[in-house]
C-alpha positions in Angstrom: 88.4 61.5 -51.5 85.9 59.4 -53.5 82.3 60.2 -53.2 79.9 57.5 -54.6 77.2 59.2 -56.6 74.5 56.5 -57.6 74.1 53.7 -55.0 74.0 55.1 -51.8 71.8 56.0 -48.6 72.4 56.8 -45.1 71.4 56.5 -41.4 71.2 59.3 -38.8 74.5 61.0 -38.2 76.8 59.2 -36.2 79.8 60.4 -33.8 83.3 59.2 -35.6 84.2 55.6 -35.3 86.7 54.4 -32.7 89.9 53.1 -34.4 90.0 49.6 -35.4 92.3 46.9 -33.5 95.5 46.5 -35.0 96.4 42.8 -35.5 98.3 40.7 -38.1 97.3 37.2 -39.7 97.1 33.5 -38.6 96.8 30.0 -39.9 93.9 27.6 -39.5 93.6 23.7 -39.2 91.0 21.0 -39.7 88.4 20.6 -37.1 85.6 18.1 -36.1 82.3 18.6 -38.1 80.5 18.8 -34.6 82.0 22.0 -34.0 80.7 23.6 -37.1 83.7 25.9 -37.8 83.6 28.3 -40.7 87.1 28.1 -42.4 88.9 31.3 -43.2 89.4 32.0 -47.0 91.8 34.0 -49.0 90.7 37.9 -49.0 91.1 37.8 -52.9 88.9 39.6 -55.4 85.3 39.2 -55.6 83.9 38.3 -58.9 80.1 38.6 -59.3 79.2 35.1 -61.0 83.0 33.9 -60.1 85.4 33.7 -57.4 89.0 34.9 -57.3 91.7 34.9 -54.4 94.9 36.5 -53.6 96.7 37.3 -50.2 98.3 40.7 -51.2 95.8 43.3 -50.8 98.4 45.6 -52.4 98.2 43.6 -55.3 94.4 44.0 -55.8 94.6 47.6 -56.2 93.0 48.2 -59.5 93.6 51.8 -59.8 89.7 52.5 -60.8 88.7 55.9 -62.2 85.8 57.1 -59.8 83.2 56.2 -62.3 84.4 52.7 -62.4 84.3 52.6 -58.5 80.8 53.7 -58.3 80.0 51.1 -60.8 81.8 48.5 -59.0 80.2 49.3 -55.8 76.8 49.4 -57.5 77.4 46.0 -58.9 78.7 44.4 -55.5 75.5 45.5 -53.4 72.9 44.9 -56.3 72.3 41.2 -55.1 72.4 42.1 -51.4 70.7 45.4 -50.7 67.5 44.3 -52.4 67.0 41.4 -49.7 68.6 43.2 -46.8 67.3 46.7 -46.3 64.2 46.8 -44.2 63.0 45.8 -40.6 64.0 42.2 -39.2 63.3 40.1 -36.0 66.0 38.2 -34.8 66.9 35.6 -32.3 70.4 34.7 -30.8 70.2 30.9 -31.0 72.9 29.5 -28.9 73.3 32.0 -26.3 69.7 32.5 -25.4 68.6 28.7 -26.0 66.9 29.6 -29.2 63.6 30.5 -27.7 64.0 33.8 -26.4 66.6 36.9 -26.5 64.2 38.2 -29.1 65.7 41.4 -30.8 64.7 44.0 -33.3 67.2 44.3 -36.4 67.1 47.1 -39.1 69.1 47.7 -42.1 69.5 50.8 -44.1 71.8 52.9 -46.3 74.2 54.9 -44.5 75.7 57.8 -46.3 76.3 60.4 -43.6 78.7 58.7 -41.3 81.3 58.6 -44.1 80.2 60.3 -47.4 83.4 58.9 -49.3 82.5 55.4 -48.2 78.6 54.5 -48.1 77.4 51.3 -46.5 74.6 49.4 -45.3 74.3 49.7 -41.8 72.7 47.1 -39.3 71.4 48.4 -35.8 70.0 46.0 -33.0 68.6 46.8 -29.6 69.1 43.8 -27.8 71.7 41.7 -29.6 74.1 39.8 -27.0 77.3 40.2 -28.9 77.4 43.3 -30.8 75.6 46.8 -31.0 75.9 47.6 -34.9 77.3 46.2 -38.0 78.3 48.5 -41.1 78.8 46.6 -44.6 80.4 48.3 -47.4 82.7 47.3 -50.5 86.0 48.5 -51.4 86.4 48.6 -55.1 90.0 49.0 -55.3 90.7 45.7 -53.1 87.6 44.1 -54.5 86.4 42.8 -51.2 83.6 43.5 -49.0 84.3 45.0 -45.5 82.1 44.8 -42.3 83.0 47.0 -39.4 81.2 45.8 -36.2 80.9 47.3 -32.8 80.9 44.6 -30.1 80.2 44.4 -26.1 84.0 43.9 -25.4 86.2 45.6 -28.2 85.4 49.1 -29.6 85.5 47.9 -33.2 86.3 44.8 -35.1 87.0 45.1 -39.1 86.5 42.1 -41.3 86.9 41.3 -44.9 85.9 38.9 -47.6 84.1 37.8 -50.4 81.0 35.3 -51.4 81.8 31.9 -50.3 78.3 31.1 -52.3 77.6 33.4 -55.1 74.3 35.0 -55.1 71.6 32.7 -56.8 67.7 33.0 -57.5 65.6 29.7 -56.9 62.0 29.4 -57.3 60.1 29.3 -54.0 56.9 27.4 -52.7 55.0 30.3 -54.4 57.1 30.1 -57.7 58.6 33.6 -56.8 62.3 33.9 -57.2 63.8 33.4 -53.7 67.6 34.8 -53.1 70.4 32.9 -51.3 73.9 33.7 -51.0 76.8 33.6 -48.3 79.1 36.3 -47.7 82.1 35.2 -45.7 84.1 37.8 -43.6 87.2 37.1 -41.6 88.5 39.7 -39.1 92.1 40.7 -40.2 95.2 39.8 -38.0 95.8 37.2 -35.3 94.1 38.5 -32.3 93.3 35.4 -30.2 89.5 36.3 -29.8 89.3 37.3 -33.7 85.7 36.9 -35.3 84.6 35.3 -38.7 81.0 35.9 -39.8 79.0 34.5 -42.5 76.1 36.5 -43.6 73.9 33.2 -45.1 70.9 34.6 -46.9 68.5 31.6 -46.9 65.7 33.2 -48.6 64.2 36.6 -49.4 62.6 37.0 -45.8 65.3 35.0 -44.0 68.9 35.2 -43.1 71.4 33.7 -40.7 74.4 35.7 -39.2 76.6 32.9 -38.2 79.5 34.0 -35.9 82.7 32.1 -35.1 85.8 33.1 -33.2 89.2 31.9 -33.3 90.0 28.9 -30.6 93.7 28.1 -31.0 94.5 27.5 -34.6 90.8 27.5 -35.8 87.4 29.0 -36.2 84.8 27.5 -34.1 81.1 28.9 -34.4 79.9 30.5 -30.9 76.5 31.6 -31.8 73.9 32.3 -34.8 71.5 34.9 -35.2 68.3 33.7 -37.1 66.3 36.7 -38.6 63.0 36.8 -40.0 61.8 39.9 -42.1 59.1 42.1 -40.7 56.4 42.3 -43.4 56.9 40.8 -47.1 60.3 41.1 -49.2 61.1 43.7 -51.8 60.8 42.7 -55.4 64.1 41.4 -56.9 64.0 42.8 -60.2 65.0 46.5 -60.5 62.6 46.9 -63.5 59.6 46.3 -61.4 60.1 49.4 -59.1 59.1 51.9 -62.1 57.8 55.1 -60.3 58.4 53.5 -56.8 62.3 53.4 -57.5 64.4 54.8 -54.9 65.9 58.1 -55.9 69.3 57.3 -54.1 69.7 53.4 -54.0 67.6 52.7 -57.1 66.0 50.0 -54.8 62.3 49.6 -53.9 60.9 52.8 -52.5 59.1 52.3 -49.6 58.9 56.0 -47.9 57.6 59.0 -50.2 59.4 62.4 -49.9 58.9 65.6 -51.6 60.6 68.6 -52.7 59.3 71.8 -54.3 55.9 70.2 -54.8 57.1 67.0 -56.5 57.3 63.7 -54.7 60.0 61.0 -54.7 60.6 57.5 -53.3 63.1 56.3 -51.1 63.9 52.6 -49.9 64.6 53.4 -46.1 65.3 55.8 -43.3 68.9 56.2 -44.3 68.0 57.3 -47.7 65.1 59.5 -46.4 68.2 61.3 -44.3 70.2 61.8 -47.2 67.7 63.1 -49.3 66.4 65.8 -46.8 70.1 66.9 -46.4 70.8 67.6 -50.0 67.6 66.9 -52.1 68.9 68.8 -55.2 71.9 66.8 -55.6 70.0 63.4 -55.3 67.1 64.5 -57.9 69.7 65.9 -60.5 71.8 62.6 -60.3 68.5 60.5 -60.3 67.2 62.2 -63.3 70.4 62.0 -65.5 70.5 58.2 -64.7 66.9 58.1 -66.0 67.9 59.9 -69.3 70.8 57.2 -69.7 
């Protein structure tokens, strides 16, 4: 079993995840622009800075060593976690009319649920469609995977890659603003299978665009518009200095201590991981600093 060593965090311990639904694949067709559908993409390898495609998951097996898998995981999440980790305010635009249905969203590293497969976990207190989403990366398949617990089904599993690569653009204050689109499609051919686009608009705003299969196509049924609580993290890892998270290497926002020495973690998930085994994380973090 692989354990990621260098770029992980966690949330509170969760009970075992229910089994995913068993499904197969389906085709898509053109639809009118008014429906605003998200077309499914081939679930091929993700290349940061370039795309790739293949319909065979087995063909994508890379046979990476544990060290290479760790690095692949870190590189895949580098452009994402720095803008996602934190507290957000969200509104479901269609199901609530766009002016109510306010909810609190939280993204944090989750290491304790599955120590062999860390992830960014989003929890929500009042979303009309789902309870939580867990986003991870599969180095062998070179794909992102999102597991959603929703209101009707115990679990949905979606996989995919960037449909728009991460890019930094100057904002109104001339500070870099990160954008990207991560397109994830539920595996199989269930009639109600989902497609989700994580659409980062800028450092402090993203859209979670949700579509489901209607006939032979995906049609958007709602969009969660999320605004960050407070200001965004710095985008350059070198800016963190002594506030570098001892677990994720993101920007530390919570101070922790062990044997009289203080360290920083970026979220409640990393704090829980540190408190469970501080010696492990400190040893690995110090080894990284030497390198």
